[in-house]
C-alpha positions in Angstrom: -15.1 -9.0 22.3 -14.4 -12.7 23.0 -12.5 -14.9 20.5 -15.8 -16.8 20.0 -17.6 -13.6 19.4 -15.0 -12.5 16.9 -15.3 -15.8 15.0 -19.1 -15.5 14.9 -18.8 -11.9 13.5 -16.3 -13.1 10.9 -18.6 -15.9 9.9 -21.5 -13.6 9.6 -19.8 -11.1 7.2 -18.2 -13.8 5.0 -21.0 -13.8 2.4 -21.0 -10.0 2.4 -17.2 -10.0 2.0 -17.4 -12.3 -1.1 -20.0 -10.1 -2.8 -18.0 -6.9 -2.1 -14.8 -8.6 -3.3 -16.4 -9.5 -6.6 -17.7 -6.0 -7.0 -14.3 -4.6 -6.2 -12.7 -6.9 -8.7 -14.9 -5.9 -11.7 -15.7 -2.3 -10.9 -12.4 -0.8 -12.2 -13.1 -2.4 -15.6 -16.2 -0.2 -16.0 -14.9 3.0 -14.4 -12.5 5.3 -16.3 -9.5 6.2 -14.1 -7.6 9.0 -15.9 -4.0 7.9 -16.6 -4.5 4.2 -15.7 -4.1 1.7 -18.5 -6.4 -1.2 -19.1 -4.0 -3.7 -17.6 -3.6 -1.3 -14.7 -7.4 -1.3 -14.2 -7.4 -5.0 -14.1 -4.7 -5.1 -11.5 -6.5 -2.4 -9.5 -9.5 -4.7 -9.3 -7.3 -7.5 -8.1 -5.7 -5.2 -5.5 -9.1 -4.0 -4.2 -10.4 -7.6 -4.1 -7.4 -8.6 -2.0 -8.0 -5.9 0.5 -11.6 -6.9 0.9 -10.9 -10.6 1.2 -7.9 -10.2 3.6 -9.8 -7.8 5.9 -13.1 -9.8 6.0 -11.5 -13.3 5.8 -14.4 -14.2 3.6 -12.2 -17.0 2.4 -9.0 -18.3 4.1 -6.1 -15.9 3.9 -3.9 -18.3 2.0 -6.8 -19.0 -0.4 -6.9 -15.3 -1.2 -3.1 -15.4 -1.9 -3.6 -18.3 -4.4 -6.6 -16.5 -6.0 -4.4 -13.4 -6.5 -1.8 -15.5 -8.5 -4.5 -17.1 -10.6 -6.2 -13.8 -11.5 -2.9 -12.2 -12.3 -2.1 -15.0 -14.7 -5.6 -14.8 -16.3 -5.8 -11.0 -16.5 -2.4 -9.4 -16.8 0.2 -12.0 -17.9 1.2 -13.2 -21.4 -1.4 -16.0 -21.0 -4.2 -13.6 -20.0 -7.4 -13.2 -21.9 -6.7 -10.7 -24.7 -3.0 -10.8 -23.8 -2.1 -9.8 -27.4 -3.3 -6.3 -26.4 -1.2 -6.1 -23.3 2.2 -4.5 -24.1 5.2 -6.2 -22.5 3.0 -8.6 -20.5 5.0 -10.4 -17.9 5.3 -14.2 -18.3 2.7 -16.2 -16.4 5.6 -18.1 -14.9 6.7 -14.9 -13.1 3.6 -15.2 -10.9 3.9 -18.9 -10.3 7.5 -18.3 -9.3 6.3 -16.4 -6.3 5.7 -19.8 -4.6 9.5 -20.6 -5.0 10.8 -17.1 -4.3 14.1 -17.0 -2.3 12.3 -15.6 0.7 9.9 -18.6 0.6 12.9 -20.9 0.8 14.3 -18.8 3.7 11.1 -19.2 5.6 10.7 -22.8 4.7 14.1 -23.5 6.2 13.0 -21.8 9.4 9.9 -23.9 9.5 11.9 -27.1 9.0 14.2 -26.2 11.9 11.2 -25.3 14.1 9.2 -28.4 13.4 12.2 -30.7 13.9 13.0 -28.9 17.2 9.5 -29.7 18.4 9.8 -33.3 17.2 12.8 -33.9 19.5 11.5 -31.5 22.2 14.7 -29.6 21.7 12.9 -26.2 22.3 11.3 -27.4 25.5 14.5 -28.9 27.0 16.6 -25.9 25.9 14.1 -23.6 27.6 14.3 -25.6 30.8 18.1 -25.6 30.8 18.2 -21.9 30.1 15.8 -21.2 33.0 18.1 -22.7 35.6 20.3 -19.6 36.2 17.2 -17.5 37.0 16.5 -19.3 40.3 13.1 -19.2 42.0 12.4 -15.4 42.2 9.1 -14.6 40.4 10.5 -11.5 38.7 13.7 -13.3 37.6 11.7 -16.3 36.4 9.5 -14.0 34.3 12.7 -12.4 32.9 14.1 -15.8 32.1 10.9 -16.8 30.3 10.9 -13.6 28.3 14.5 -13.8 27.3 14.2 -17.5 26.3 11.0 -16.9 24.4 12.4 -13.9 22.5 15.6 -15.8 21.7 13.8 -18.8 20.3 11.3 -16.6 18.4 14.1 -15.1 16.4 14.9 -18.3 14.7 11.7 -20.4 15.1 8.0 -19.7 14.6 6.9 -17.4 17.5 3.6 -19.4 17.5 5.4 -22.7 18.2 7.7 -21.0 20.7 4.7 -19.6 22.6 3.0 -22.9 22.7 6.2 -24.6 24.0 6.8 -22.1 26.7 3.2 -22.0 27.7 3.4 -25.7 28.3 6.2 -25.0 30.9 4.3 -22.1 32.5 0.7 -23.4 32.7 1.4 -25.8 35.6 2.9 -22.9 37.5 0.0 -20.6 36.8 -2.4 -23.3 37.9 -0.6 -23.7 41.2 -0.7 -20.0 42.1 -3.4 -18.8 44.6 -6.7 -17.6 43.1 -6.5 -13.9 42.3 -2.7 -13.7 42.3 -1.9 -11.1 39.6 1.3 -13.0 38.8 -0.8 -15.5 36.9 -1.7 -12.8 34.4 1.8 -11.5 34.3 3.4 -14.8 33.5 0.8 -15.7 30.9 1.3 -12.2 29.2 5.0 -12.3 29.4 5.4 -15.1 26.8 3.3 -13.7 23.9 4.7 -10.2 24.4 8.3 -11.6 24.3 7.4 -13.8 21.3 6.1 -10.8 19.4 9.2 -8.7 20.3 11.6 -11.5 19.5 10.1 -12.1 16.1 11.2 -8.6 15.1 14.9 -9.6 15.5 15.5 -11.6 12.3 14.1 -12.0 8.8 12.7 -15.4 9.7 11.2 -14.3 13.0 7.9 -13.3 11.6 6.2 -13.2 8.2 6.2 -9.4 7.8 10.0 -9.4 8.1 10.2 -12.1 5.4 7.8 -10.2 3.1 9.9 -7.0 3.6 13.1 -8.8 2.7 11.5 -10.6 -0.3 9.9 -7.4 -1.7 13.2 -5.5 -1.4 15.1 -8.3 -3.1 12.5 -8.2 -6.0 13.2 -4.5 -6.2 16.9 -5.0 -6.3 17.8 -4.2 -2.7 19.5 -6.8 -0.7 19.3 -6.9 3.1 21.4 -9.6 4.7 20.3 -11.7 7.7 23.1 -10.0 9.8 22.2 -6.5 8.7 18.6 -7.0 9.9 19.8 -8.3 13.2 22.3 -5.5 13.8 19.5 -3.0 13.4 16.7 -4.8 15.2 18.3 -6.8 18.1 19.6 -3.8 20.2 16.1 -2.2 20.0 14.5 -5.5 20.6 16.4 -6.0 23.8 15.5 -2.6 25.1 11.8 -3.4 24.4 12.1 -6.7 26.0 13.5 -5.4 29.3 11.0 -2.5 29.2 8.1 -4.9 28.8 9.5 -7.0 31.7 9.6 -3.9 33.9 6.0 -3.1 33.0 4.8 -6.6 33.7 6.7 -6.8 37.0 5.3 -3.4 38.1 1.6 -4.1 37.2 1.4 -7.8 37.9 3.4 -8.3 41.0 2.6 -11.6 42.7 1.9 -12.4 46.3 4.4 -15.3 46.3 8.2 -14.9 46.9 9.1 -18.2 45.2 8.2 -20.1 42.1 9.2 -23.7 41.5 9.4 -24.7 37.8 10.3 -28.2 36.5 13.7 -27.6 35.0 14.7 -31.3 34.6 15.7 -31.8 31.0 17.2 -34.7 29.1 18.2 -34.0 25.6 17.5 -36.6 22.9 20.9 -38.2 22.0 19.7 -40.4 19.1 21.4 -40.2 15.8 18.6 -38.2 14.1 18.6 -35.8 17.0 22.3 -35.3 16.8 22.1 -34.6 13.0 19.4 -32.0 13.7 21.5 -30.3 16.4 24.4 -30.0 14.0 22.2 -28.8 11.2 20.6 -26.2 13.4 24.0 -24.9 14.6 25.5 -24.7 11.1 22.5 -23.0 9.7 22.4 -20.3 12.3 26.2 -19.8 12.1 26.0 -19.4 8.3 23.1 -16.9 8.7 25.1 -14.8 11.1 28.3 -14.9 9.0 26.8 -14.1 5.6 29.0 -11.0 5.1 32.1 -13.3 5.4 31.2 -16.2 3.1 28.7 -14.3 0.8 26.1 -17.1 0.6 22.7 -15.5 0.7 20.4 -16.2 3.7 17.8 -17.8 1.4 20.3 -20.4 0.1 21.5 -21.1 3.6 17.8 -21.5 4.6 17.4 -24.2 2.1 20.3 -26.2 3.6 18.3 -27.6 6.5 15.5 -28.6 4.1 17.9 -30.7 2.0 19.9 -32.2 4.9 17.0 -33.1 7.1 15.1 -34.7 4.2 18.1 -36.5 2.8 19.0 -38.0 6.2 15.4 -39.0 6.9 15.4 -36.9 10.0 12.4 -35.0 8.6 9.8 -37.5 7.3 6.8 -37.4 5.0 4.6 -37.2 8.1 6.6 -34.3 9.4 5.9 -32.4 6.2 2.2 -32.4 7.0 2.9 -30.2 10.1 4.7 -27.4 8.1 2.7 -24.1 8.0 2.2 -24.2 4.3 -0.7 -21.7 4.6 1.8 -19.0 5.9 4.2 -19.7 3.0 1.3 -19.3 0.5 0.2 -16.1 2.2 3.8 -14.7 1.9 3.9 -15.9 -1.7 0.6 -14.2 -2.5 2.0 -10.9 -1.2 5.1 -11.3 -3.4 2.9 -11.9 -6.4 0.7 -9.0 -5.5 3.8 -6.7 -5.4 5.0 -8.1 -8.8 1.5 -7.4 -10.4 1.3 -3.9 -8.9 4.8 -3.1 -10.3 4.5 -4.6 -13.8 1.0 -3.2 -14.5 2.0 0.4 -13.8 -0.6 0.5 -10.9 2.2 1.6 -8.5 3.1 4.7 -10.5 -0.6 5.6 -10.9 -1.3 5.2 -7.2 1.7 7.3 -6.3 0.8 10.0 -8.8 -2.7 10.5 -7.2 -1.3 12.6 -4.3 1.1 15.6 -4.4 3.7 14.1 -2.2 6.0 17.1 -2.5 4.0 18.9 0.2 4.4 16.1 2.7 7.5 15.6 4.7 9.1 12.2 3.8 9.4 11.3 7.5 5.7 11.8 7.9 5.0 9.5 5.0 6.9 6.7 6.8 5.1 7.5 10.0 1.7 7.3 8.3 2.5 4.0 6.6 3.6 2.6 10.0 0.5 3.7 11.8 -1.7 2.2 9.0 0.3 -1.0 9.4 -0.3 -1.1 13.1 -4.0 -0.3 12.8 -4.6 -3.0 10.1 -2.4 -5.6 11.9 -4.4 -5.1 15.1 -7.5 -6.5 13.6 -6.3 -8.6 10.6 -3.3 -10.8 9.9 -0.1 -8.8 10.1 1.1 -10.8 7.1 -2.0 -9.6 5.1 -1.5 -6.0 6.3 2.1 -6.1 5.2 1.2 -7.6 1.8 -1.2 -4.8 1.2 1.1 -1.9 2.2 4.4 -3.1 1.0 3.8 -2.5 -2.8 2.5 1.0 -2.1 5.3 1.9 0.3 8.1 0.7 -2.0 6.5 2.4 -5.0 6.6 5.7 -3.1 10.2 5.1 -2.2 11.4 4.0 -5.6 9.5 6.0 -8.1 8.0 8.8 -6.0 11.0 11.1 -6.2 10.7 11.8 -2.5 14.2 10.8 -1.3 12.9 7.9 0.7 15.0 4.9 1.3 13.2 1.7 0.1 15.0 -0.3 2.8 13.8 2.1 5.5 10.2 2.1 4.2 10.0 -1.7 4.0 11.7 -2.1 7.4 9.3 0.2 9.2 6.2 -1.3 7.6 7.3 -4.8 8.7 8.3 -3.6 12.2 5.0 -1.7 12.6 3.0 -4.7 11.6 4.8 -6.8 14.2 4.2 -4.1 16.8 0.5 -4.7 16.8 -0.1 -6.9 19.8 -3.1 -5.2 21.6 -5.8 -7.8 21.0 -6.2 -11.6 21.2 -6.8 -11.6 17.4 -3.7 -9.5 16.7 -1.2 -12.4 16.7 -1.3 -16.2 17.2 0.9 -15.9 20.4 -1.7 -13.5 21.8 -4.5 -16.0 21.0 -2.6 -18.8 22.8 -2.2 -16.7 25.9 -5.8 -15.6 25.9 -7.0 -19.2 25.6 -5.4 -20.0 29.0 -8.1 -18.0 30.8 -5.5 -16.1 32.8 -5.5 -13.1 30.5 -8.4 -10.8 29.6 -8.7 -8.5 26.6 -8.2 -5.5 28.9 -5.0 -7.0 30.3 -3.6 -7.7 26.8 -4.6 -4.3 25.4 -3.0 -2.3 28.3 0.4 -3.9 27.9 0.1 -4.5 24.1 -0.6 -0.8 23.4 2.2 0.4 25.6 4.8 -2.0 24.2 3.6 -1.4 20.6 3.9 2.4 21.0 7.3 2.1 22.6 8.4 -0.2 19.8 7.4 2.4 17.1 9.0 5.3 19.0 12.3 3.4 19.6 12.6 2.1 16.1 11.9 5.6 14.6 14.5 7.2 16.8 17.2 4.7 16.6 16.9 2.5 13.5 17.6 5.2 10.8 20.9 6.0 12.5 22.0 2.3 12.6 20.9 1.8 8.9 22.9 4.9 8.1 26.0 3.4 9.8 25.5 0.3 7.6 25.4 2.5 4.5 21.7 2.8 4.1 20.5 6.4 4.2 
């Protein structure tokens, strides 16, 4: 299906999605669910509504996130209708606070760094400088593009990184002979590397941030460096594996590629302030175990410094991806509502988990995350699965590690890269015309499957070494 066709289908089902969402919201109020309290029934309706709206995109994803917060305040908080009958109702400010959660501040800092980097063309110039050692060999150029894309995507928006590197590659692709398979290989290499690189840090992609934030709310702290220690080695194996696949199936007819690698970094005072802020922020993230300052507090540092020095202006604020921040916040609020209403315990109690191997539970959650994230936003998929997964781990009595459960849900969501609609980097590559859905699916499925297998085999051991069983 083309991107245009997908949009037409989405537009056609929006009215149906809204109707079904309303029915899903109110239905639990009129159906007796044994063992589920009145407030739990209200929250169940909100949860079902969120599923419908996030899957159908009947309204924008971030609008659904805001609606979740509003409904939780009106239906299950201490300001809810009939709140006097709700025992130990959470404060309405608890749900509003999701928009200023520490993980939101962490992600906001990442967005400030990414947007300022684009403002000074820092990312583009850095990419050109880093490409120099890779020479003119097509295979080495592709490797260089993938390494640089993955590296930048660890600390910046993988969407912005893809757009930047595509700007470097598109002139090369256009200059290759018609029918040269290298065109497709180069165009595919960047989104694949961006998706892989995003797995490497908590700020690399929204599912990671949602996992870290949900764990923090549940009392489990995962540092920036801990996440990297587990993810980066596997990420590198995936990256080189994907490069080998692309080089094997999309070998070009040309022995040489010439890329414009001339780069002149901005040396103005604002740019120098940004370079210093970027370096200090990344250094503090990597040394969290030494100084003890949490990654979310460090993430707020560039926000304050860049605003106070006027490096980041009011106009720049308009380019921040506020919709992504609201989507993450909606997921945090959804998790809070599921937990405080008792819906998590009720959902967990519906199945006799004792007869299911704990490892299989994680596998099933990961496969669901991949399936959902292939066709809907991976942030939305993570938001839906995270409360259920953590409830199983924390209150299910199954011996599951909450950190492992949250980690695998996030990684699985990021491993879905088979279709143009799966991730924004995929959509950017598809829009160049050099990549077909079949091209993307063949490589995306292979890399996604390898990602799951590698993380399942290796990550638990690394977490165990870090003291997480």
